[in-house]
Each structure stands twice: as C-alpha cells, then as structure tokens.
PAKOL-570430 format. One record per residue (C-alpha): x negated, z negated, y negated. Coordinates in steps of 0.001 Angstrom, whole numbers, plus 500000, padded with zeros to 6 digits. Each point is the difference from the previous one (the first is absolute). Layout:
N
XZY/...
END
This chain:
683
542458839715395985/502957502344499466/501909497259498199/497015499173497822/499516503638499103/503703500433499221/499930496862497861/497054501286498030/501468503522499663/503070498498498331/498111497398498009/499784500084496242/496251500543500084/500249503164502087/502902501318497892/498085499332496782/496899501751501352/502039503015501037/501807500039496648/496720499916498110/498629502795502166/503154502062499461/499831499454496258/496331500980499930/500609503122502061/503053500888497913/498093499462496764/497024502042501143/502273502730501345/502013500100496769/496810500219497963/498689502848502141/503297501915499864/500265499399496264/496437501125499414/500599503099502109/503205500747498027/498213499504496698/497205502282501130/502579502561501109/501802499812496607/496655500247498231/499240503106502070/503400501477499145/499522499342496297/496490501453500191/501419503134501592/502670500078497277/497334499702497314/498047502833501573/503091502179500237/501057499117496463/496527500855498766/500234503397501672/503512500568498668/498909499016496460/497116502437500184/502389502717501168/502439499256497153/497197500179497461/498789503215501621/503522501486499772/500316499028496343/496554501377499169/500648503252501866/503397500322498332/498381499601496557/497437502707500825/502674502445501218/502164499174497006/497025500756497737/499757503461501622/503723500556499438/499504498926496361/497353502655499615/502340502621501498/502804498962497659/497791500283496940/498130503124501078/502731502523499356/499478501627503393/502698502030501763/501775498751503080/499520496393498970/502978498789501972/498724501417503294/496547498490499536/501385496607499070/502369500053502963/497119500857502337/497810497205498631/502838497479500305/500674501081503581/496357499576500968/499936496624498275/503119498826501856/498614501229503281/496954497803499560/501982497078498606/503400499626501691/500818497115497676/500648502389497051/503742500526499769/500290502180496914/497917501668497278/501813500690496676/499047501845496800/501603498651496817/498950501939496884/501275498179496945/501051497242502386/502681502155501616/499663500793503712/499922503740500501/498295500337503373/500037497781503109/498080500556503237/501099500414502650/502819501742498346/502915499584502372/499991496212500620/499386499241496302/502213502602498316/502268497264498710/497414498689497530/499585503290498146/501116499620496433/499615496236499774/498328498579496921/497872496900500129/501618498607496900/503080499589502138/498058498171502751/499004496665498465/498333498703503165/497505502863499906/499719500570496267/497701496997499528/497565501424502530/500033503368498224/499410498279496689/497125498023501454/498388503210501336/500479501660496615/498384497131498174/497075499787502434/499771503777500281/499185499409503655/501989499755503229/501976496861500768/501791498791503076/503155497941499904/502004498463502749/501601499374502137/502911501411497976/503524501134500760/499905503782500367/502534502482498662/500128501565503456/500786496599501449/497816497357501516/496785498544498622/496608501475499411/496822500035497964/499767502541497161/496781501339498539/500445501365496467/497278502459499023/500106500829496198/499217503586499072/498635500910496561/499466503536498783/496545500861498737/499794499653496200/499415502998497796/497047499430497757/499739496450498828/503582499181500570/501282497280502290/501035500935503576/503692500525500350/501915498073502669/501328502539502498/501829497558502309/499389498203503253/499584500760503662/501597497365502211/499124499426503656/502265497839502150/498470498069502948/502097498639502844/498965496356500664/500413500243503769/498053503235500330/497413498914497487/498669497266502293/499772502073503156/496487500287501419/499009503494500930/497758498736502779/502512497669501712/503555500181498620/501250497446502550/497529497424498778/501402500247496480/503498499726501393/499193496503501334/499923498657496450/502242499833496952/498085501062496902/500598499468496322/498168501225496928/500421498827496451/498016500336496804/499125497550497259/498223500545496757/496317499259500276/499343496298499514/503596499033500634/500673498446503447/503001497973501140/499539496370501030/500541500667503683/496997502322500038/497743497615498196/500158497474502789/499148500963503572/502707499061502417/499388498202503280/503282501052501577/499087502116503075/503304501882499651/499231501057496427/499100503685499489/496359500952499724/499026501356496587/497455502258498440/499466501219496398/498484503063498489/499721501526496500/501643503383499388/501119501818496840/499522496970497790/501971497609502161/499279497384502647/501844500849503142/500881497487502686/500715501286503486/501506497682502605/500639500352503706/502094497778502222/500826500309503684/503106502066500593/501144497666502776/498605496795498549/497380497738501570/500037499709503814/501255496639501296/496890499548502154/496675501586500786/499626502307503012/497765497432501732/502324497071499303/502038500278503237/496792500039502021/498614497053498066/503213498050500478/499999500842503708/496356498954500254/500789496754498172/502853499279502413/497805500756502992/497205497887498537/502456497170499404/501295500181503559/496463500204501363/498898497080497840/502959497912501074/499296500888503619/496358499095499437/500997496652498492/502320499401502907/497286500898502527/497395497997498089/502287497012499997/500583500350503714/496273500213500658/499437497022497703/502624497961501797/498561500944503372/496534499091498770/501286496710498633/501751499298503270/496829500906501901/497971497710497746/502546497238500435/499995500503503761/496206500020500045/499855496855497871/502537498284502226/498176501137503117/496639498819498670/501528496716498959/501700499411503348/497091500727502343/498316496997501541/496526501222499107/498290499885496655/500055503311498124/497927501030497006/499386503382498360/497467501228497446/499989503292498092/497163502511499824/498370497912497217/499926496939502291/502690498255497948/502742497952501629/503334501804500311/502170497761502156/499814496993502259/502617498274502126/500935496350500300/498284499578503368/496663500954498465/500593497435497240/500731497448502698/496686500819501685/498065499693496706/501588497201497950/496714499279498224/500116503389498161/503783500576499988/500105499644496211/497454502829499650/501746502503502267/501623502025497247/499994503804499662/496926501309498219/497455497561501421/497039501649501709/498897499167503522/496642498811498714/501649497549497583/502182498609502772/497040499655502370/497949498121497425/502858497609499250/500602499479503723/496322499240500624/499834497648497021/503141498074500938/499368500042503747/496295499121499768/499219502626502605/497295500634500941/498718496495499417/496625501185498714/500318501425496499/497206502510500542/501887501493502940/503239500620498090/498911503175498187/498869501511503279/503334499057501616/501956501573497109/497918503186500171/500540500259503755/503740499406499629/500260502636497237/498127502509502143/502396499399502877/502975500309497610/498771503321498576/499178501445503417/502482498483502443/498954500624503596/502403497780501941/501369496510500371/497871496875499671/500571496247500241/499601497846496887/499943496226499965/502048499098496939/499680496252500447/499128497506502700/501636501073503258/502094502630498189/499188503595500933/501451503256498752/499565503486501416/499488502434497111/500949503637500565/499275502215496999/500545503725499651/499594502645497306/503009502230499173/499688503734499204/500592499182496295/497104497558499868/502023496788500312/498752497198502237/502544497968501942/499290496929502059/501921498132502721/498990496370500457/501174498474503285/499750496355501004/497981500004503221/499116496314500003/501817499387503290/498472503092501582/496564499017498702/500316496536501492/501234501480503271/497116502483499983/497480497269499305/501512497950502794/499874502991502343/496379500663499084/499179496358500601/501778500132503358/498147503196500869/496719498397499103/500876496995502151/500980502338502822/496770501913499657/498000496786499990/501954498812503032/499361503255501860/496369499843499031/499695496436501297/501958500776503158/497911503106500598/496782498035499655/501356497302502306/501059502567502576/496860502064499773/497654497350501449/501981499144503172/500867503654500541/496337500876499816/499244497262502571/502849501153502253/498842503607499769/496416499012500856/500944497722502898/502412502621501360/497223502550499887/497823497647502121/502807499544502507/500628503759500057/496463500358501446/499952496751501992/497900501506502837/497043500094497606/500206496314499159/497336497695501577/502692497907501672/501487503056501649/496570501102501188/499286496556501494/503377500060501723/499238503417501426/496554498811501172/501550496969501629/502516502126501818/497289502353501149/497856497101501361/502870498122501618/500636500629503679/503565498744499636/500964502625497374/502298502278501869/500940503500498790/503426498738498994/498414497362497778/497758502574498431/502950502370499428/502075497222498397/497159499091497650/499665503668498944/503759500266499403/499906496851497911/497128501287497879/501754503351499486/503213498208499021/498148497819497481/498263503076498564/503322501858499609/501695497055498333/496995499420497779/500086503697499005/503619499639498948/499184496879498039/497040501734498341/502101503040499017/502809497878498556/497596497741498177/498216503010498487/503359501391498900/500947496680498438/496571499803498404/500533503431498418/503358498794498635/498324496930498561/497292502203498486/502731502131498415/501642496908498539/496680498816498612/499297503383498472/503460500157498452/499707496549498495/496719501102498408/501668503109498606/503035498043498766/497788497488498225/497753502724498616/496986498613501829/499258502984502177/496456501066499186/498300503179501143/496344500421500889/499692503440498453/496973502052501006/499168503623500543/500702500749503648/500262502965502357/503726500217500608/499779502540502818/498083497535502224/502611497281499438/502887502371500683/498394501299503202/499225496489501271/503574498793499381/501321503009501910/497603499270502858/500997496316500079/503746500716500190/499806503010502331/500304497796503127/503217498467498628/501414503486499379/498981501255503404/501576496922501572/503372501326498680/499245503534501105/499208501157496432/497136502137498714/498056498683496991/497768502569498239/497787499975496935/498967502771497571/498055500189496705/498424502635497767/496584498323499803/498494496656499123/501375498335496875/499164496922498004/502308497730498027/499757496777498046/502021497764502322/500046496772502009/499099501067503578/501900497109501607/503170500612498026/499795503780500455/499709499444503734/502991497631499767/502130502626498226/499177502724502534/500459497561502858/503491499071498742/501007503633499507/498835501164503448/501322496885501728/503345500541498325/500001503632501190/499216498919503575/502826497450499886/502697502466498959/498931503081501962/501355500333503543/498504503379500916/497735502558498415/496882499446497933/498557498249496967/497557501756497735/497681498454497381/498626502475497492/497611499325497122/499889502601497236/497778499781496943/500090501746496602/497893499608496870/502267497233498693/501383498150503033/499965499356503738/503234500131501978/500661498457503417/503101501372501718/501448498318503116/502555502317501625/502112499097503028/502781501561502031/502099496861500034/503677499401499270/499634500531496225/501610498134497106/503046501043497981/499674500586496251/502229496992499284/497492497707501708/496745501432498641/499887497496497130/500488497045502386/496910500812502039/497579498485497463/502093496887499256/498793496689501371/501810498536502975/501910503255500357/500267502298502992/502212503012500493/502687498726502353/499766501692503379/499448499365503655/496299500834499906/499317497677497074/501765497205501792/498074500741503170/496620499897498221/500842497064497774/497765499053497065/500487498312496651/500306503203498003/496907499242497917/497520502578501287/501056502941497821/500706497750496992/496450498613500239/498580503490500522/501721501263496846/498708497051497959/496477500539501303/500219503720499130/501077499084496456/497139497503499666/497639502848500923/501439502090497154/501743502293502470/503470500384501449/501902500021503275/502916502366500511/502326501043502814/501697503203501109/502367499866502941/502781501865501780/502341498652502634/499011501090503565/496996501906498604/497515497338499014/498289498344497048/496869500472497917/498358497158498090/497498501085497322/497365497633498648/498283501365496869/496796498459498640/498106501116496880/496477501263500425/497097498389498114/499653501440496475/496441501191500489/500872501632503309/503036501732498430/497946501361497107/497294501187502397/502567501833502136/501626501596496892/496587501263498806/499298501345503452/
END
C-alpha cells in the first residue's frame, strides 16, 4: 500500500490536481488581497476628498473674512479719522491671529507701498512700486478693471518664496456726480503652507500636499476635463471665487501605501488555507486509497470464499455478487447485474427453473420468498435443483443493506436424510423388538408370579394332602418338601422382579418409539390431580421404605387439570422412582401446589445431586449422569426423556434444580383448564 500511495503521490495526476488547487487558491487569494487594497485606497482617497473639501471651505472662509476685514480698513482709510495706523494695525493683527496663513498686509496708495503689517518682518517692501513688479502688476490691473478684489498665485514674492496675493482696489468716494478716484490697492499675502492648515486638526492637513490654482470661468485645462483613473493621482475639487474657477488638489505626502493594513493577515490566512487544503487533499487521498484498498480486499475476499455471496441495497437492488453464486445459479447468471431488484431475479428464476411446477403456486412462492428476504429471521434450506440443496443465510445491515451467504449443503442434506432414514429404521426395529419381547416377558412375569406363590397352586395342595395322609411321610420328608417350595418361591420372586424390570424397560422403549414417530396420543380429560399424586406416593412408599427412605406427600387442596391420567401417573412414577434410585439416605417429598394459572408437582430428594454441567444431559434419551449409583441401578436412560416429552404434550414443562451432595428437585408444571382459571381469577 505504501508503494502504491507513493506512486500516486508522485504521479502526474496528483501533481496536476495539486497545481490546479494551488493556482485556484493563489488566484482567489490575489483577488481578495487586491480587492482589499483597492478598498483601502478608495478609503484613503475618500478621506483625502473629505479633508480637501474641509480645507477648500477653510480657504474660501479665509478669503471671505479677509475681504470683509479689508473692507473695514478701506472705510477707515477713507473716513479721515485720527489714529488710522493704530486701528489698521490692530485689525490686521486680529485677522492674522484668526488666519495664520496671512503673511503680510500692505497699503499701496497710488500703487506705492507705504505701510506693511506686521511692520518688522516686511519693512523691506516699503517704498516699492507695483509698476516695477511686473509679476504683480497684472493682478493689480485686473483688480482695478474689475473694481473688486482679485487673487493671484502662486507667485514669487518680493520677500522671497511663493504665495497667493489678494489685491483689493480702493476708490475714493466721488464728489457730486464725478467719477470715483482710484486711491490705490491693499495687498494681502497668503502663505501656501499655512493657508491649507486645518484649525481643527493641523496634523491631518499635514498628511497631504495641497495645491491651489485659478482659471478664468469657463476655461479648464484638458487634464481636468477628463477624470483620471490613476489611484496615485491627486484628488481634486473646484469652487467659484472672485470671478475665477479655483481648483484645489490634495495628494498623499508619503505617496500611496504599498499594501493595505489587512493584507499581511490575508496573505497569512491564504498561506494557512493553502497548507490546510493541501493537508486535506493529502488526507483525503489517503482515506480514498485506504477505502479503495478496503473495497479491493473486500471484493477479493468475497470472490475467494467458497460460498455464494450476494448483496442488495436498501432499495432491494443488486449491488454485488461473487463467482460462486453465479456458479450456483447458471440459469440467471446473465441477469445478475447491479441494479436488478430481488423481485425481478426471483421471477426470472421461477420462470426459467419451472419451480414450483404449478403456475398458480408460483406467485405465492415469490411472495413468501420476498417476505423472508425483507424480514430475515435465520438460515433456511432451499432446493435449487434436483438433489442440489443450498443453505441460505440472510441478514440486514444497520444501513439497510441485505447480504446473503449461500452454502452448498447437498452432502450434508443427503447425510441428514440418510441419518433420519437410519433413525426411522432403528425406531421401527426397536418398536418391533419391544413388541416381540413384551409378550414373552409378560408370560414369564405371570408364570413367575404363580411359582412365587406355589403353595397356593392345586398341585401343591394335593401334594400336601398326600403327605398328610401318607403314613410313610416322615418329618424329614415333610421338611424337605417345605424347603423345596420355599426355594422355588424365592427363585420365582427373583424371576418375577427381573421380568417386571425388563418389562418396564420394554414399555419405555415402546413409549419412546411412539414419541419419536410422533404417534404418542394423549387421552386428555379433566381429572383430580391430587388423587393421582397421592396414589402414586402410596404405591411407591414401600419401595422407599425398603431402602430406609421416607416418602411424604403434601398439597394445598384438591385441583383439577386437563390431562391424561395414565400418562400423568407415568410421569410422577418416573420422577419418584428416579429419586428413590439415587437417594441413599434421607427422604423424598412430593408436593403439589396450585395457582390460578397452573399446577406444579415438585419431587424433592436428598440424594447425591447433579452438577450444573450435567443438568442438560438428564433429559436426553439414552443418557445417564455417569456415576456409581447410576451404574448400580442401571436403566436405559429414557425415563426422564419420556417424562419431559409427555409434559410438553400436556402443554406444560419439566425442569430440574440440583446441587451436589444436597439433592435435586424436579418440577412438573401443567396448565389449568381455562374455565377453572377464569373462575379462580374472578374469585
């Protein structure tokens, strides 16, 4: 098996399967990791859009607030109030405190910078004229033309660096109907880096790189007209402010992450899943190989056994069959293919085998065979053809399958038939011998009985009269005649006893032959069992007393039973006689006990007892428990066997309880008549 498994593990098929599995797992894992990364990037870009939206709103808010404050400063400049410089400086300071992105605030009457706030850092720009700053002059001109604030940038600043500049044009109020005179401009410089800082979370703004540029309304560059699909491209938003379309962008300061936070875990899970799947494939293959080997072993075992084997599934369809079964059923071998039902096979077998011969009996035979198949209760013998017998043993598995073992028992069947025939011949022989022996034994017993009491015979009386009347009969002659008569009587008594014993043995043989042939008939009638039991005890009491034993009887009242009085007497006679035989000292007790349902006779002795190993042998024919007492008493070993059969014929039973050196108890149980039982229950 190890070599086969190793061969398969290195085979192209197994490698291809594993490669396909690896590719599938790798593809699925890559798709999951990629999807997770895309979702992570989409989340990052969504966060960037949200942040950019907040930053854009803040920039617009700063510009709007700056315009409002600048409007107040314009009013101060044109009001003619005293201490203008202090008020303007205070307003600029408050504005810068609220908006850290404002770098400088400059006043340029007649386009020449005269004031710059805060003063110290921006002192270097005092005195500059916008006509000498071309990069900013266009923005001033645009504000002049529009007569409204404009924002330009990012531009190179005079102070150095880049920034956004808001130019706010100031016009003096006209006198009368004249046109307003251009006073100059107020310029506010915004630092790009500080402009995009969020007041709520400065660190969040620091995660991005922002840009802001303006285009005339309706004019957009090509790259804005088409949405990009590059995930690394900055996110964008647009808003309208001061007559221009502004585009704000935000890109990650550190670029896109190489992987999503969950990617390592997903990759690790994919590796673990791959290993687990490979291990599962390996284990599955091992189980499959073991199952295949088990199936192969089972198939080989089924095919090699010398009995026919057949199996059906839970739907009664053929699953498998071995060659021996095909050999037993050549007439339907072509039909024994998986899927055939048992009923189909039975019908084909009956049709081809012409069994039973009568067509009207075939359906009944099939129904009976199906019933036995569906409810198997044990083995049975089936005659497949003339003088060919099979023992069929069918059983149902826990999964509902039905398996059958078909064994050729033709030789055993012939041997059994021969044995039965021999037994019948033996029984007939014993029956004939018993009948032949019974007549002379009866004659011998009768004649011996006459001789046992010879002094009562007429011939003996005439002899005695002759002796009494004869003068020559001396006392010695008379004494010799008496001794002779006593001797003849003693010898005749021995002959009578032996002949009676032999006659009882012959009677036992005759009874057994009747039982063996099933011809034992009972003369059942309702009888008083207590009278029979008492009379048997009285009859056998002299035999017990002759051995120094005490025989007693006890009952709990008169009882009636439906029984054969002769056979009941025979059973009790055998039980008590058997107890007398095997009891040396002590007593024998016969007890009859009745209940509503049954009558029990118990014969208890104080004999040698019987071991548990020999209890079953007691009721076997021609069997005696081996021992000195059994050999001394002799017998054929049929008495208890006949008694048990007679008890069974009465519908009762005979049982035994015994202990070595304690004694034995035989119990005969007979059923009471139904009417008597019902009457006693109602009582």
